[in-house]
N, C-alpha and C positions, 0 to 999 in steps of 0.2 A: 588512593584514587576514588573519585566520587562514584556512588552507585549508579547504574544505568537501567533504563527500562528494558525489561526482558521480553523477548518475543514469546508470546503465549498463544492461547487459543485464538486463531484467526488473525494474529498480528500483533501490533503494539497498541497499548492503551494506557492513558494516564493524564494527569492534569496538564493544562497548557501552561508554559512558563519557561524560564531560562534554565539551562544546565541539562546534563545527560540523563537525568532521571525524570524529565518532563517532556511533553510533546512540544516540539518546536521545529523550525526549519532545518536546523543542523541534525537533529535526531532522524527526521524524516529523510533527508538526503543520505545519510549513512545507511538506513535501512533500505531505501529504495535502491541504492547502489549495489548492496548486497544481494537483494533480490534479483536485480538485473544481471548480475553475474551468474546466479543460479539459472536463470532463464536462458542466458547465452550458452551455458554449458549444456543445457537440455535441448534447446531448439536451434542454436546457431544464430550468426549474424543475420540480419534482415527480418527477424521475427517481430511480431507486433506485440504490444502490451496496451491494455486499456487502463486509463487513469480517470477518475471522476471524484466529485465531492458533493456533499450535501450543502444546504444553504446556511449552515451555522456560521457565526463570526469566525474568521481565520481559516475556515476550510479551504477557500480558494487559494490563499497564500501557501498553505501546506500542499495543496494539489500541484501548484506551479513548481514547488521545490522537488516533489516526486518526478514530475515530468522532465525537469532538467537533469535530474540524476540518471533516469532511464535513457534519455537521449544521449547523455554524455557517455554512457556505457556502450553505445553503438546499436541500440534497439530502436525500432520505429514505435512511435506512440500515437494512439488515437485517444484524444480527450474531448470531453464535451465543453461547449461554449458556455454553458450555464450549469447551475446546480441541478442534480438529478437525484431521484430516489436511490438509496444505497443499493438495493438489489438489481438495479438496472446495470450497474458496473459489471457484475459478474455475468448477468445475462448477455450483455454485449460481448464480453470476452468469449463467451461459449459460442454464440451465434457467429462471431467473426473468426473463430479458430485461433484466438490469441494465445500467445505462450503464457500469459499471465495477466493479472490485474491488481491494481491498488485502489481502494475506495477510502477517501478521507471522510469521516463522519463523526458526529457526536452520538448518533444512535440513541439508545435508551439510557445512556450514561448521564451523570450530572452535567449541568450546564458548563462547568469549568473544565471538563474532560474532553478529550479528543481521542479518536481511534484511527489507525491506519490498518485497514483489513486487506489481507493478502490472499490471492487465489492463484493457483497454478494452472496448468494446461487443462482444458475442459471445464474451467471455472471451479475446480476443486479447491476448497478451503485449505490453505496451508496451515499447518499446526507445528508447534514446537516438537522436537523429538520425544519429550516426555508425555505429549498428548496423543501421539501416533498409536494406532492400533497395533498390537503385537501380532505377528503372524507366524 
């Protein structure tokens, strides 16, 4: 089986390209669907999720993939009509009381890389279990 992108600090990150170890529509759909199932379990049907993207090439396409996956899972989605600064996605989720948010961005990463940042309720950054603080 081919290696896959791991959910790490704040979501998925990797080079854009084909296959399960790269950022592409199929990988974003799978991740967004899993996040949507998590948000449904926490917030129930009818909850809102915010999805947005930056202005980098392919960000809008990946944003549309995430929106489709979240809508398909039964959640309501607020997304921006145009590219927005990455922090605005989390800010909007917090202000709107959304169950979660996904921001598609290149951020500070190399031009060939893309990131899908994930936030939970209250715009808290979601992290992999190994990154979570132990209590």
